[in-house]
VEXLO-829394 format. One line per 8 residues: for each residue x, y, z of N, C-alpha, C. Coordinates in steps of 0.02 Angstrom, whole numbers. Layout:
<atoms>
X Y Z X Y Z X Y Z | ...
</atoms>
This chain:
<atoms>
-756 1840 2711 -739 1780 2722 -718 1721 2685 | -690 1689 2667 -693 1644 2579 -701 1578 2633 | -777 1558 2591 -785 1502 2612 -737 1413 2572 | -709 1375 2560 -679 1330 2530 -715 1257 2546 | -721 1222 2480 -747 1147 2502 -692 1123 2421 | -695 1050 2461 -655 1011 2444 -711 952 2386 | -706 972 2333 -712 953 2268 -683 870 2283 | -719 841 2238 -700 768 2245 -659 771 2192
-604 740 2186 -552 714 2120 -578 682 2063 | -580 703 1997 -606 667 1941 -549 682 1903 | -559 624 1840 -514 611 1796 -524 618 1726 | -474 650 1702 -472 658 1628 -483 609 1559 | -420 554 1589 -435 484 1559 -516 442 1554 | -502 426 1482 -597 395 1482 -602 329 1507 | -651 299 1527 -671 232 1570 -646 199 1506 | -652 120 1530 -668 56 1486 -719 68 1459
-781 114 1488 -839 106 1465 -840 139 1401 | -821 186 1403 -829 240 1368 -757 229 1306 | -686 201 1307 -655 186 1278 -686 119 1225 | -742 62 1244 -770 15 1216 -820 61 1171 | -848 100 1213 -889 134 1162 -884 179 1090 | -805 192 1113 -791 246 1043 -754 187 1013 | -730 140 991 -694 96 962 -729 28 932 | -772 16 970 -805 -22 949 -844 -55 901
-862 21 835 -870 16 766 -827 4 731 | -753 35 752 -704 0 703 -661 -72 736 | -681 -89 792 -679 -156 795 -718 -192 769 | -786 -185 762 -831 -227 719 -792 -223 653 | -787 -165 620 -752 -178 543 -699 -219 538 | -638 -204 585 -610 -262 567 -613 -321 562 | -657 -330 626 -659 -414 601 -712 -431 538 | -757 -404 531 -791 -396 460 -742 -404 407
-709 -357 397 -653 -382 368 -579 -392 373 | -615 -442 422 -554 -512 394 -570 -577 392 | -630 -564 419 -701 -632 413 -679 -639 350 | -702 -579 316 -714 -576 230 -656 -614 200 | -601 -570 235 -535 -608 199 -521 -690 215 | -533 -696 266 -523 -776 259 -585 -817 232 | -657 -807 207 -696 -825 182 -648 -813 108 | -626 -769 71 -629 -761 9 -566 -803 -4
-526 -822 47 -455 -854 41 -451 -938 40 | -497 -949 70 -515 -1007 89 -567 -1015 5 | -617 -983 -4 -654 -1001 -70 -596 -997 -134 | -537 -968 -151 -499 -961 -200 -458 -1010 -177 | -449 -1038 -110 -395 -1083 -112 -426 -1166 -141 | -474 -1141 -127 -518 -1248 -125 -523 -1221 -207 | -529 -1192 -242 -560 -1193 -308 -512 -1179 -355 | -452 -1135 -339 -388 -1130 -388 -340 -1168 -366
-330 -1241 -322 -274 -1272 -287 -256 -1309 -341 | -183 -1297 -357 -162 -1336 -388 -167 -1315 -476 | -202 -1254 -472 -208 -1235 -559 -137 -1243 -598 | -174 -1275 -648 -145 -1294 -715 -74 -1358 -682 | -71 -1367 -620 -44 -1444 -638 -66 -1501 -637 | -22 -1538 -706 -41 -1605 -723 -49 -1665 -645 | -19 -1624 -587 -32 -1696 -568 -91 -1691 -512 | -142 -1627 -521 -206 -1618 -488 -247 -1621 -531
-305 -1657 -453 -368 -1669 -489 -416 -1618 -468 | -401 -1566 -462 -461 -1503 -437 -487 -1488 -484 | -534 -1438 -520 -558 -1429 -576 -526 -1357 -569 | -470 -1342 -574 -439 -1308 -618 -366 -1344 -616 | -354 -1392 -600 -290 -1439 -594 -312 -1467 -697 | -237 -1496 -702 -247 -1546 -766 -220 -1610 -786 | -251 -1628 -728 -223 -1699 -735 -248 -1750 -756 | -322 -1707 -788 -356 -1755 -858 -322 -1735 -919
-295 -1694 -938 -248 -1690 -998 -168 -1728 -1011 | -158 -1755 -926 -92 -1787 -923 -101 -1848 -935 | -168 -1848 -912 -195 -1960 -927 -217 -1962 -991 | -229 -1903 -1030 -252 -1953 -1088 -206 -1927 -1135 | -141 -1880 -1149 -102 -1892 -1174 -35 -1947 -1138 | -53 -1949 -1082 -26 -2031 -1094 -52 -2097 -1093 | -118 -2100 -1110 -148 -2139 -1169 -137 -2153 -1234 | -107 -2093 -1261 -56 -2108 -1328 3 -2089 -1330
28 -2116 -1285 114 -2124 -1283 159 -2062 -1272 | 132 -2000 -1226 171 -1944 -1220 173 -1944 -1147 | 222 -1932 -1140 258 -1940 -1060 237 -1851 -1034 | 234 -1859 -988 206 -1799 -943 263 -1781 -895 | 314 -1756 -896 351 -1708 -829 362 -1652 -820 | 334 -1650 -747 334 -1580 -716 420 -1549 -690 | 424 -1475 -712 497 -1450 -696 460 -1402 -677 | 493 -1360 -623 481 -1266 -597 537 -1249 -584
596 -1251 -615 637 -1216 -632 664 -1199 -699 | 695 -1121 -705 714 -1127 -775 770 -1164 -808 | 808 -1188 -762 869 -1231 -808 829 -1266 -789 | 805 -1334 -782 785 -1395 -796 737 -1393 -869 | 691 -1309 -872 662 -1303 -911 707 -1308 -989 | 727 -1265 -991 803 -1255 -1058 831 -1324 -1077 | 840 -1354 -1012 884 -1424 -1029 844 -1470 -1054 | 784 -1473 -1044 732 -1512 -1074 704 -1499 -1132
722 -1438 -1178 704 -1399 -1240 738 -1433 -1297 | 692 -1476 -1325 737 -1503 -1388 679 -1550 -1427 | 715 -1560 -1503 661 -1571 -1557 606 -1636 -1552 | 593 -1660 -1497 539 -1723 -1468 521 -1694 -1414 | 527 -1646 -1410 489 -1605 -1339 449 -1553 -1344 | 401 -1576 -1328 348 -1498 -1324 362 -1481 -1235 | 381 -1396 -1223 376 -1369 -1165 304 -1312 -1159 | 278 -1330 -1109 240 -1294 -1107 255 -1285 -1016
233 -1175 -1021 253 -1131 -959 183 -1110 -954 | 176 -1139 -906 102 -1140 -859 103 -1082 -861 | 147 -1018 -829 149 -968 -789 182 -905 -804 | 182 -893 -887 257 -827 -908 249 -778 -879 | 198 -746 -853 202 -684 -829 249 -700 -760 | 256 -741 -731 294 -740 -676 360 -759 -666 | 410 -765 -747 462 -754 -748 477 -674 -760 | 531 -658 -739 576 -606 -727 584 -584 -819
605 -530 -814 642 -519 -871 707 -536 -924 | 748 -568 -879 812 -602 -906 789 -683 -893 | 755 -701 -860 722 -789 -854 670 -781 -936 | 633 -725 -948 609 -733 -1023 642 -741 -1075 | 689 -702 -1055 738 -703 -1131 798 -759 -1155 | 826 -804 -1072 855 -856 -1065 805 -909 -1119 | 739 -907 -1080 711 -969 -1105 712 -960 -1171 | 687 -889 -1217 655 -898 -1290 738 -918 -1287
796 -896 -1279 855 -914 -1309 862 -1019 -1305 | 841 -1029 -1283 847 -1110 -1267 792 -1117 -1335 | 756 -1116 -1310 693 -1133 -1371 693 -1124 -1433 | 718 -1064 -1446 717 -1031 -1510 729 -1079 -1557 | 808 -1104 -1553 822 -1163 -1604 818 -1220 -1595 | 787 -1250 -1536 765 -1311 -1517 744 -1368 -1561 | 717 -1329 -1595 662 -1387 -1646 594 -1423 -1615 | 578 -1396 -1569 519 -1433 -1504 472 -1375 -1534
437 -1368 -1502 365 -1344 -1488 380 -1309 -1428 | 351 -1238 -1410 333 -1220 -1364 270 -1215 -1357 | 239 -1194 -1271 166 -1189 -1275 173 -1143 -1232 | 146 -1083 -1245 155 -1030 -1188 60 -1000 -1169 | 70 -1022 -1107 -3 -1014 -1099 -42 -950 -1058 | -72 -900 -1093 -102 -825 -1074 -44 -795 -1058 | 24 -778 -1084 46 -738 -1075 37 -652 -1090 | 48 -596 -1040 24 -533 -1051 72 -496 -1070
69 -444 -1081 103 -371 -1093 154 -350 -1030 | 227 -366 -1040 262 -362 -1099 299 -428 -1097 | 280 -486 -1061 305 -553 -1071 304 -588 -1143 | 260 -587 -1186 232 -616 -1229 284 -577 -1305 | 303 -510 -1304 349 -492 -1340 423 -542 -1326 | 445 -539 -1255 493 -582 -1255 496 -640 -1267 | 463 -693 -1248 440 -769 -1272 418 -762 -1336 | 386 -725 -1390 368 -744 -1437 371 -671 -1475
442 -662 -1496 433 -589 -1544 380 -580 -1587 | 385 -517 -1584 321 -500 -1653 261 -509 -1640 | 224 -534 -1590 182 -547 -1540 152 -498 -1502 | 128 -467 -1497 65 -437 -1454 11 -427 -1437 | 4 -422 -1359 -78 -431 -1320 -99 -377 -1327 | -189 -385 -1339 -231 -327 -1357 -242 -341 -1277 | -245 -263 -1266 -245 -213 -1180 -338 -254 -1183 | -363 -262 -1224 -449 -277 -1229 -465 -364 -1233
-484 -375 -1178 -492 -459 -1170 -558 -468 -1216 | -546 -545 -1209 -605 -573 -1253 -638 -598 -1221 | -718 -573 -1247 -768 -581 -1180 -799 -648 -1206 | -804 -674 -1284 -834 -740 -1289 -801 -798 -1287 | -823 -855 -1237 -780 -908 -1233 -772 -963 -1278 | -837 -966 -1307 -810 -1033 -1343 -811 -1003 -1409 | -779 -1018 -1463 -757 -997 -1517 -762 -1050 -1581 | -745 -1021 -1645 -736 -1052 -1688 -670 -1042 -1732
-624 -1106 -1765 -563 -1092 -1776 -546 -1044 -1814 | -581 -1037 -1878 -579 -980 -1906 -493 -983 -1946 | -478 -1026 -1976 -402 -1043 -1969 -375 -1098 -1994 | -336 -1111 -2049 -330 -1176 -2080 -273 -1229 -2051 | -248 -1211 -2004 -212 -1262 -1951 -245 -1320 -1940 | -213 -1369 -1948 -258 -1440 -1950 -277 -1429 -1886 | -241 -1435 -1848 -270 -1450 -1757 -335 -1421 -1743 | -345 -1362 -1770 -380 -1326 -1755 -438 -1347 -1788
-445 -1371 -1840 -482 -1365 -1907 -535 -1441 -1859 | -482 -1481 -1839 -522 -1560 -1808 -538 -1552 -1757 | -539 -1520 -1732 -546 -1487 -1632 -601 -1447 -1644 | -609 -1403 -1687 -684 -1388 -1703 -667 -1317 -1649 | -775 -1308 -1624 -753 -1250 -1582 -734 -1258 -1512 | -693 -1222 -1475 -658 -1239 -1397 -664 -1180 -1367 | -641 -1176 -1293 -658 -1131 -1262 -598 -1118 -1256 | -581 -1071 -1301 -502 -1042 -1313 -522 -951 -1293
-611 -919 -1288 -606 -879 -1281 -599 -846 -1195 | -605 -777 -1170 -622 -763 -1142 -561 -760 -1100 | -530 -757 -1148 -430 -719 -1091 -390 -671 -1147 | -354 -684 -1172 -304 -622 -1183 -331 -628 -1279 | -315 -576 -1308 -316 -577 -1406 -239 -550 -1399 | -248 -577 -1474 -162 -565 -1490 -164 -532 -1563 | -97 -525 -1570 -83 -488 -1642 0 -506 -1655 | -2 -508 -1714 70 -519 -1735 65 -510 -1803
171 -494 -1800 192 -457 -1877 222 -553 -1897 | 218 -595 -1867 269 -646 -1901 253 -670 -1942 | 276 -675 -1998 257 -722 -2070 246 -795 -2054 | 174 -804 -2111 163 -893 -2088 143 -901 -2020 | 121 -861 -1987 98 -878 -1916 17 -904 -1922 | -12 -939 -1876 -74 -977 -1885 -117 -942 -1852 | -180 -907 -1872 -221 -844 -1822 -276 -882 -1816 | -295 -901 -1763 -365 -949 -1757 -396 -935 -1712
-460 -940 -1696 -506 -936 -1664 -531 -854 -1625 | -528 -820 -1657 -535 -752 -1671 -592 -748 -1623 | -571 -666 -1603 -640 -633 -1554 -654 -550 -1560 | -690 -545 -1616 -682 -476 -1643 -627 -459 -1676 | -600 -475 -1740 -555 -476 -1760 -475 -522 -1751 | -482 -518 -1699 -406 -550 -1643 -399 -615 -1640 | -362 -641 -1677 -360 -729 -1630 -359 -735 -1547 | -357 -805 -1529 -337 -801 -1474 -296 -873 -1468
-276 -879 -1530 -236 -938 -1523 -196 -932 -1575 | -103 -923 -1570 -66 -913 -1636 1 -990 -1647 | -23 -994 -1675 54 -1045 -1700 95 -997 -1747 | 160 -1018 -1701 212 -966 -1758 251 -1012 -1753 | 275 -1023 -1829 319 -1069 -1847 416 -1045 -1826 | 443 -1072 -1794 511 -1070 -1796 583 -1068 -1856 | 594 -1013 -1873 655 -1014 -1929 682 -1083 -1949 | 699 -1113 -1906 755 -1184 -1927 732 -1238 -1884
734 -1291 -1898 712 -1358 -1873 645 -1369 -1868 | 593 -1355 -1918 536 -1371 -1903 494 -1352 -1832 | 544 -1321 -1800 496 -1295 -1729 440 -1225 -1736 | 401 -1228 -1682 348 -1188 -1679 352 -1162 -1604 | 315 -1111 -1597 292 -1071 -1528 210 -1064 -1556 | 178 -1083 -1467 116 -1089 -1477 89 -1042 -1427 | 35 -983 -1457 22 -949 -1380 -43 -961 -1376 | -71 -975 -1310 -154 -994 -1309 -163 -936 -1256
-211 -897 -1275 -245 -852 -1240 -286 -832 -1164 | -298 -937 -1166 -336 -935 -1106 -335 -1017 -1093 | -317 -1014 -1013 -288 -1097 -1001 -338 -1144 -1002 | -414 -1112 -1017 -471 -1152 -1010 -500 -1247 -1026 | -444 -1236 -1094 -430 -1295 -1133 -401 -1360 -1097 | -378 -1316 -1039 -312 -1364 -987 -337 -1400 -924 | -390 -1368 -905 -439 -1365 -845 -461 -1441 -861 | -476 -1478 -776 -506 -1521 -796 -591 -1516 -785
-604 -1457 -748 -692 -1456 -777 -697 -1437 -843 | -668 -1422 -885 -666 -1395 -943 -663 -1436 -1010 | -624 -1486 -999 -604 -1541 -1045 -639 -1571 -1086 | -702 -1595 -1050 -741 -1614 -1092 -772 -1594 -1123 | -812 -1537 -1121 -821 -1481 -1179 -817 -1475 -1249 | -864 -1472 -1285 -859 -1464 -1356 -779 -1486 -1369 | -753 -1441 -1423 -682 -1494 -1433 -602 -1464 -1397 | -617 -1455 -1346 -579 -1441 -1293 -514 -1512 -1299
-531 -1567 -1287 -495 -1600 -1262 -441 -1631 -1325 | -458 -1625 -1391 -449 -1627 -1457 -380 -1593 -1497 | -413 -1530 -1438 -373 -1462 -1459 -304 -1474 -1407 | -318 -1485 -1359 -253 -1482 -1299 -220 -1553 -1321 | -252 -1605 -1354 -207 -1653 -1378 -163 -1643 -1410 | -185 -1629 -1461 -159 -1612 -1544 -99 -1550 -1538 | -119 -1498 -1479 -57 -1452 -1449 -10 -1480 -1414 | -13 -1518 -1406 20 -1533 -1314 59 -1618 -1348
22 -1672 -1370 35 -1711 -1404 83 -1717 -1477 | 113 -1667 -1485 150 -1670 -1583 201 -1705 -1571 | 230 -1704 -1510 312 -1732 -1468 294 -1791 -1422 | 323 -1836 -1416 348 -1875 -1390 322 -1878 -1303 | 380 -1822 -1280 384 -1777 -1225 333 -1733 -1210 | 312 -1726 -1142 294 -1659 -1148 327 -1631 -1068 | 349 -1561 -1065 408 -1566 -1021 346 -1493 -966 | 315 -1495 -934 268 -1452 -918 307 -1433 -840
301 -1356 -868 347 -1298 -850 311 -1268 -787 | 304 -1267 -721 258 -1233 -677 318 -1182 -640 | 319 -1131 -667 351 -1052 -643 349 -1050 -548 | 403 -1023 -517 368 -1010 -447 423 -959 -419 | 415 -914 -378 448 -860 -359 524 -897 -329 | 514 -963 -290 556 -972 -267 617 -1015 -314 | 619 -1007 -374 670 -1041 -417 741 -1001 -426 | 789 -1021 -410 859 -995 -383 874 -975 -459
857 -977 -503 890 -953 -540 876 -882 -589 | 819 -869 -538 823 -793 -538 858 -767 -523 | 896 -695 -535 929 -678 -518 926 -652 -471 | 941 -638 -397 943 -587 -352 919 -638 -280 | 879 -688 -314 834 -720 -300 850 -735 -230 | 878 -766 -212 904 -757 -137 931 -692 -94 | 940 -643 -129 941 -572 -92 863 -525 -95 | 815 -570 -102 735 -546 -110 717 -540 -43
692 -485 -7 645 -501 46 578 -508 14 | 521 -494 75 446 -522 64 416 -469 24 | 449 -405 46 427 -343 20 439 -355 -68 | 485 -380 -75 507 -368 -159 466 -427 -201 | 415 -481 -164 381 -517 -181 305 -500 -195 | 322 -439 -151 232 -424 -162 223 -364 -225 | 163 -385 -263 172 -340 -332 153 -259 -309 | 171 -210 -366 183 -159 -357 101 -128 -344
67 -159 -358 -18 -133 -356 -32 -142 -289 | 8 -191 -238 4 -223 -192 27 -144 -131 | 74 -136 -157 116 -75 -112 84 -9 -135 | 59 31 -195 12 81 -164 -35 74 -146 | -71 26 -172 -155 1 -124 -128 31 -66 | -76 5 -15 -39 10 63 -54 93 57 | -19 118 21 5 183 18 -38 227 27 | -87 227 -3 -159 245 -23 -200 234 65
-186 170 57 -228 162 132 -217 200 177 | -164 218 180 -126 242 241 -153 305 228 | -130 364 159 -167 390 143 -235 433 167 | -283 375 153 -337 382 167 -358 387 246 | -329 340 279 -313 346 369 -295 406 377 | -238 424 370 -231 508 398 -286 533 369 | -284 557 300 -355 611 290 -433 583 344 | -434 533 364 -473 511 406 -478 517 485
-423 550 493 -386 570 565 -387 614 577 | -358 687 528 -374 743 534 -457 753 521 | -486 719 486 -579 759 488 -594 725 544 | -582 661 583 -613 652 656 -583 679 695 | -507 694 715 -479 734 761 -514 778 806 | -497 782 884 -546 844 920 -506 897 886 | -566 953 860 -552 1007 858 -545 1054 912 | -480 1098 934 -454 1135 1006 -471 1190 977
-519 1214 1011 -556 1296 986 -508 1336 1038 | -547 1388 1059 -520 1466 1101 -548 1432 1186 | -511 1450 1239 -528 1411 1294 -619 1459 1319 | -635 1404 1349 -716 1439 1371 -719 1436 1437 | -736 1521 1465 -737 1522 1539 -788 1498 1575 | -789 1457 1632 -837 1435 1652 -833 1433 1728 | -910 1467 1779 -903 1496 1827 -873 1431 1900 | -853 1445 1931 -822 1392 1976 -872 1386 2040
-887 1324 2047 -961 1310 2105 -939 1349 2187 | -869 1382 2162 -853 1378 2239 -806 1439 2224 | -785 1477 2287 -731 1528 2272 -663 1487 2284 | -628 1506 2259 -552 1493 2239 -517 1544 2265 | -463 1538 2308 -409 1593 2342 -358 1613 2272 | -334 1675 2255 -313 1679 2212 -233 1656 2198 | -202 1642 2293 -169 1636 2286 -136 1556 2279 | -178 1503 2267 -219 1447 2260 -185 1466 2164
-233 1495 2148 -237 1493 2060 -179 1520 2057 | -124 1555 2093 -56 1577 2063 -21 1523 2067 | -23 1492 2148 23 1422 2157 21 1378 2088 | -51 1374 2085 -49 1319 2049 -49 1328 1979 | -14 1402 1938 1 1405 1869 73 1402 1870 | 105 1454 1966 182 1425 1944 200 1355 1962 | 166 1316 1963 194 1237 1958 193 1228 1895 | 146 1219 1861 132 1228 1814 206 1236 1766
214 1289 1783 268 1341 1724 312 1300 1746 | 322 1273 1804 395 1261 1818 396 1180 1834 | 357 1146 1797 370 1065 1778 384 1074 1707 | 351 1136 1668 362 1127 1609 434 1180 1588 | 467 1198 1628 540 1252 1627 501 1310 1604 | 476 1332 1603 456 1378 1571 456 1428 1608 | 510 1471 1608 526 1537 1629 527 1594 1595 | 535 1593 1505 501 1633 1490 431 1656 1494
365 1623 1483 326 1623 1495 296 1649 1545 | 350 1635 1618 310 1641 1672 333 1718 1679 | 394 1743 1651 412 1808 1671 384 1846 1616 | 352 1822 1559 297 1876 1502 233 1882 1568 | 218 1838 1586 141 1846 1603 166 1888 1689 | 241 1903 1724 240 1937 1775 251 2024 1747 | 277 2020 1690 290 2098 1652 239 2125 1642 | 184 2082 1594 126 2089 1584 76 2112 1622
62 2087 1677 25 2102 1735 44 2166 1782 | 107 2155 1794 138 2227 1819 112 2292 1791 | 136 2283 1698 131 2345 1655 40 2358 1638 | -2 2310 1665 -43 2333 1637 -82 2352 1712 | -43 2362 1783 -66 2377 1860 -51 2449 1850 | 19 2442 1822 24 2524 1812 33 2572 1769 | 2 2547 1716 -31 2612 1692 -57 2673 1696 | -133 2638 1719 -185 2680 1746 -147 2731 1805
-102 2689 1852 -85 2728 1886 -35 2782 1859 | -9 2807 1808 38 2847 1769 14 2865 1742 | -51 2891 1722 -105 2921 1692 -91 2882 1608 | -76 2812 1602 -60 2779 1546 -139 2740 1517 | -143 2747 1463 -215 2732 1452 -188 2636 1446 | -234 2598 1472 -215 2529 1451 -216 2500 1402 | -223 2525 1332 -192 2498 1268 -141 2510 1265 | -90 2555 1300 -37 2573 1297 3 2539 1347
-31 2490 1380 41 2494 1447 88 2461 1414 | 85 2418 1352 153 2362 1329 184 2402 1276 | 165 2468 1269 223 2512 1235 254 2547 1240 | 345 2526 1270 390 2574 1304 384 2632 1289 | 371 2677 1219 375 2723 1215 311 2782 1264 | 267 2738 1263 236 2787 1311 205 2756 1362 | 226 2709 1404 226 2686 1471 304 2719 1524 | 363 2690 1508 423 2710 1509 424 2799 1558
416 2836 1481 416 2915 1503 380 2950 1559 | 327 2898 1580 266 2924 1606 276 2897 1688 | 335 2799 1678 352 2800 1767 402 2828 1773 | 458 2876 1736 511 2882 1746 472 2958 1756 | 435 2982 1744 408 3047 1761 381 3038 1835 | 350 2983 1831 328 2949 1937 379 2965 1984 | 426 2920 1963 487 2874 1998 564 2895 1999 | 609 2903 2029 664 2925 2015 714 2865 1997
698 2864 1926 737 2798 1905 748 2816 1828 | 806 2789 1793 810 2810 1739 767 2755 1669 | 780 2794 1616 741 2737 1596 762 2679 1552 | 830 2646 1560 881 2607 1543 854 2553 1583 | 854 2569 1645 849 2508 1690 762 2476 1701 | 712 2542 1687 631 2532 1697 617 2483 1615 | 655 2501 1564 663 2440 1506 681 2378 1520 | 716 2375 1558 746 2300 1556 709 2265 1616
687 2298 1647 626 2285 1728 548 2242 1664 | 540 2285 1633 453 2289 1613 471 2233 1538 | 518 2260 1487 510 2246 1460 596 2208 1418 | 625 2164 1465 698 2145 1444 680 2066 1451 | 752 2042 1430 758 1952 1399 737 1917 1468 | 697 1852 1457 696 1815 1502 749 1795 1543 | 732 1785 1602 788 1764 1659 818 1697 1624 | 870 1677 1649 926 1611 1627 920 1577 1705
878 1585 1740 901 1539 1810 842 1558 1823 | 799 1491 1889 761 1527 1919 763 1563 2009 | 825 1590 1997 839 1638 2029 836 1714 2021 | 848 1701 1966 845 1777 1930 790 1792 1905 | 717 1735 1892 671 1726 1906 604 1746 1943 | 648 1734 2033 642 1767 2084 640 1826 2097 | 726 1840 2078 724 1933 2088 698 1938 2034 | 688 1959 1974 613 1994 1953 573 1999 1950
522 1940 1991 469 1962 2043 473 2021 2075 | 498 1984 2139 536 2043 2185 525 2114 2156 | 580 2144 2094 593 2172 2092 530 2195 2045 | 493 2184 2019 439 2208 2010 366 2210 2060 | 379 2189 2103 338 2203 2156 356 2254 2196 | 435 2287 2200 449 2353 2227 420 2402 2181 | 449 2387 2119 418 2437 2067 361 2477 2087 | 296 2396 2096 232 2422 2089 206 2466 2157
246 2436 2222 240 2474 2283 256 2557 2292 | 286 2545 2240 369 2633 2262 298 2666 2192 | 255 2638 2153 229 2689 2103 172 2702 2145 | 134 2661 2180 99 2672 2235 84 2723 2302 | 151 2729 2305 152 2754 2377 137 2822 2365 | 110 2854 2402 100 2916 2394 126 2966 2390
</atoms>
């Protein structure tokens, strides 16, 4: 007599408490990362707001420079587009390019064409490779930065000699092949300030390796104010060019997407993060091993187990696996009845001849029944089960 018991229903889905326990570490890390990013952004936005903007009174702005120039009769005008900067270039104008590296290759070439024969002065603030080569041909940026912030002139340029020591270091160093170039404020043998004369109309190009002498919080240090005044006040008009990513003069600007505006380093960094996350997921993923048999606390009818498995096969539409299970079990039970070892029960050459000798049936029909293809529909599967059952009863008949 079989004892049956009703087991309480359990769910394999994790509870809310389990989900919280497993994910709280990840959530805490994400919150800390978000708070850190907001804090860093707030600090940087507060300290670098209006950087190199002659209208900004913030520490890294340049309003003090514009005020000193105004006291000496030099007017300052801010432009934000390449077309405005090119139109303003002239013999009585100093054009300052605050961030040359923001310009595209085409913009840099067009700007150099406009200023090369203008007869005015062009001041480039900390251009790096390859920008400096297009805006000031013959000049290359050294990959090693300058670590000394305060430097001595070390050249015969009158503006540098009158200013004396200044905060021109701590940025980019340069080398040049241009003739008659003034190489000033050297750091480890390479200049941090260059003045390159133009071939005509008495114009020149000044390459400044660090923007410190233009910042409000550094202007009153050493000879910074004197140097800034002489570099930017040699002409009656100063045009302060602040390049921006929204400049319509850049080719294809109107078609650029958000991803196009991101630096390539951010894209590569994001890709690396995704790869790291995938590797971490593979490392921490659940590793499924072989099934572990477990003794049930109560006896379960064999018919219930067969019915449950049959429903799973039906739900998955797995007629092939169901047929394979039926045939394999039948072959395993028939082999000892016809004198074939169980290890050879699934070998047609060993099982079929023994069955043919025991019952009146040809080998081909037995082969199709025990080793044939899977049934094509549910009705064929039921027929296969009935035929296998009939075959086993016939072999067991004395």
